[in-house]
N, C-alpha and C positions, 0 to 999 in steps of 0.2 A: 311574427317577424316576415317583411317585406319579400318576397323570392329573385334574388337577382338577375335569376333566368326570364323576366317579365317584365314589360316597364309599369311604373306608377299605375295607381288605377283612383282616378278622384271621379267623386261623384259630383253634380250639382243637379240645383231645381232644373227638371226640363220641359219641354221635349230640348230640341235644339233652336236657338233662336232668343234665348232669354237671356237678360242683362246680366244673370246670372253665372251664365257661359262667356259672357263678354270679360266680367271679371276675373275665368279664372281661366281665360286663353291671356291677359295681361301680366300671369303670376309666374318667371325664371323657371321654378321648378315642376310646374308641372307641361313643359313643352319637355315635345317627347312623351306624355301621357299617354294614358289611354283616358279618355274622357265618358263618364257616363249618367248619362239625365236619368234621375228618376222625377215621380209626377206630385210630389208630395217634400216639404221640408222636412217632419216625421221621416217619411219614406229616406231619403238620405240621410240622414244623424242615424236610421237604426239600419243602414247600410254597412255604415262604419262602424259602430259598434257592433256589427257580428264578424265583421273581416272580410265583408263582399267587398272592398277597397282601402285602401291604404289614408286615404283622404277625400275630403267634403270639404266644400265650398255653399257657404247660404248668406240670404242679405241679413243683417242686425241690424242698424241706421240709417234713416235717412233723414237730410237736412230739414224737410217740409214735414212729416208726418210722422218723426221721431223713431222710436223704437219698433219695431216686428213682434208682438208678441207674442207667436209661433216659438219665434227662436229662443225667445227669452225663455216661452216653457220650459221649452226643450232641453235645453243646457242648464237650466236650473233645478229641474224636477227629474228629468231623466236620469239612467244609467252617464257616469260621466264622464264627458268627454273633453280636449284640452282645444284652445286657441293659440297654433300658431303664427299666425299671422296675421296682418289686414289687409285690401284694398279699397281705396276711394274712384267711385264709380263719379264722373259725370253723366246724370240720366238725364238726357231728351223723350218725347216722346213723338212719337210719327201717327198720319192715322192710315190704317193700311187697308186696300178695298179689294175687288177682284175689279176686274181691267175692266172699262167702263162705266164706271161709276160714279155717280156724283156726286155733289154734299147735299143737293135736295134730295134723294136717292136711300140718304141713309134713316135709317127707321130705328134699327137698334146698334150699338158700341157694345164692344166687351174689351175687358181687361181685368189684370189679376186687381180685390182689392185694395190691392197701396196705393194702384196706377192714378184710379180717378179723382183722389181730391186733388191730386196734382195738377190735374187738367177741370177741375169742377168749372167753372168760369169760360176757358172758352168753351169748351163743348154747348155750353146753354148758349153764348151769343153766337155760333155757327151749325149747331144742329141741334137746334130748342125742342123737335120733337122727337130726337131718339131717345129709345129705353137703353137706360147702362144696361148691364149682365157679368157677373162675375166669373172670373177666370183663374184654374189653378197658376196658370203665367200666363205675361203677356201672350209667350208664344205658342202656348196653348191656342189662345183666344185668336190670333193667327190664323192657327188650323181650322178651326169654327169657322174664321170667315172662308177659307179655302174650300171648305167643304158645305158650302150654303146656309149655315146654320143663322151665321149672323149677317151685317154688311157692313161693319167697322170695325176693326181692333185697335187699340192703344196700345203702342208694343214700339222695338227701337227700330231704325227705317232698313237696317241689317238683315231682319227677317223679311223682309220680303221678297227679296229674290228664290231663300229656300220655299215660300209656300206659293209663288207662283203668283201674288200680288200688286198693285201695285201704290206705292206713296202718296197721295191723295194732300195732304200737308203734313207738312215738316217743322223741327223746333215748338212743338207743343206745352204752355207751359204755362202754370197761373200764375209762379214762381222762378225767377230765373236762377241761372247756377245749381240747381238741384245737383247734388251730393248723395250717394249711395253707399253706406259702409259696408262691406261683406269682409266676413271670419273666414280663415281659413283653418280645418282642424284636425287634429289627430288623438288617436286614442292616447291616456294620459304615457306622456314622457318627459323627460327632460329638459323644463322649455330652452328658447332659444340664449345664446348666449348676450348680454345685458351689451345693447350700445352707446348707452347715455341718453337711448328718443323712443324710451319704450311706455306703453300703457301697460297695466296687469288690470282680471280680472278676476273679481270675485264674485260670489253669493252670501248672502248673511242672515241668517233668519234668527227670528226673534223669538227667544224664548217665552216670554209672554206680551199681552199690550198693556204697557205701564205710561205714567206721565216719562218722561224724558228719555223712552227708548231708544227715537232719533237719535234725539242729541248724544246720547252715549256712543253712538258708532262713528256721530262725526267729530267727534271730541277727538275718538285717534286717528286721524288722518290729521286733521287742526294742528293739535300738538308737536306733530312733526312734519309740516310746513307741505304737505303733500294736498296738491290738486284734484278735485275729484272733475272728471271728462263727463261725466252719466251717471247719475243714480236714477232706478227709477225700480217703482213697489208692484209687486205683481202676489197677489194671494197664495197661499201653498194651498187652499183646497180641502182645508185641515179644519174648515168652518169659520165664520166670521170673525176680525179682530188676529186669524194668525196672518199673518205676512212676511215676503219674504224680501230684501232689499236688492237688486244690480247693481254692480255699482264700477264703473271703468276710472280708472286714477292713473298720475300719474307717474314714469319708474319701475322698475324689474324688484322682482324678489330678491334678486341676489342683496338690492341697496336695502344697509341696516336700516332707513328711517321705515321704509318700507315692509321688512320683515317684524319690526316692533308693531310696525301700524297692525299687520294681521296678526301677532300675536295677541295684542289685545281685544284685537274683535275675539279673536279667541274667547278671551275671559269673559266677555261681556252676552256674547251673543248664544242660543241653543246650539247652531253647530257654523262652519263657512266653510263653501265647498270656494275652492283655489281652481281656476275657470280659464288662467294662463297668462303667462306675461311675454312680452311681444314687441318689438320692431313698431313702428308706427308709422303709416302709410303717409303722415304730414312730416314725419321730421322735426317737428317740431322735442328742443331741448329744454327741459323746465324748468325753471327759476328752483336755486337749492337757495332756501332762507338760509343766514346765520343760525350754526348751531343742529342742525340737521343732514350735514355734511358727513359718509362714511368717520372719516377720522375724526369728529366728531362725538361720533359713539363712539369711538374705541379707547379715547380719552374719557369720556365720562363712568367707561366701566374700567379702565383701570386706576381710576381717580376713585372709582368704591373698594374696589378689591386692595388699595392700600388703605382705606380707614378698616375694614374689616380687619385686615393683617396677614 
């Protein structure tokens, strides 16, 4: 329980100057809260699990590189946490260097592993002789440049002033209009109320690897008119052929069609982890097919009850 005498504490992937921090600063509930940076995504989530913070913000999905495996695996198999909101943040990188550095001087570039593939062609064209190095975050890469370990970093331009660096190039990308989806997390709690423009996330664990196993899962959504917005298979670590499926889909757990789909999943899967129902950042309202409104389910249940007498 949060101590009312102190501000809320939010954990995020640090150090200061990361895109995750920028996402956190866009969350209204984080205004006036204490923002605590951690070195890795597992450290961020463990801080929340252990009660060191009240909330956490981590990257979940990028429009160019796809899902962030570390986040998916931690939320799918670690001690349960719950998504309560999301942020969509446009991501454009800048090349940060120590003052006086020229493109011809750059022999090493550091960034988070998710950033490098989004800028691969630009790097090959503009600094073809530079060797790329991984950092735990883009802000850490900027810190390494400031400390003299590397010549340049791919990071947000907003990180330059914090680390005493210069912006040598801006708006770096191979694919325009890239967006990263960040999620806000809490320890397990009641979901935020349904808004009609919601997303639900679950993890389904296969009981066994057999013909039609994935089709059984997808059918639970299809017959109820539920649109999946993301499906990602990940190994459970229990051996070859043992997989889980991370799924995001339109709707809220309070919706009848979503509730019935979850019950269906629970029947056909070895286990189902509920990760959250929360408002969509893009505010897209789903198209609800005929026969899948809440009133349709209520009428069908009343009809069945009348038959049973």
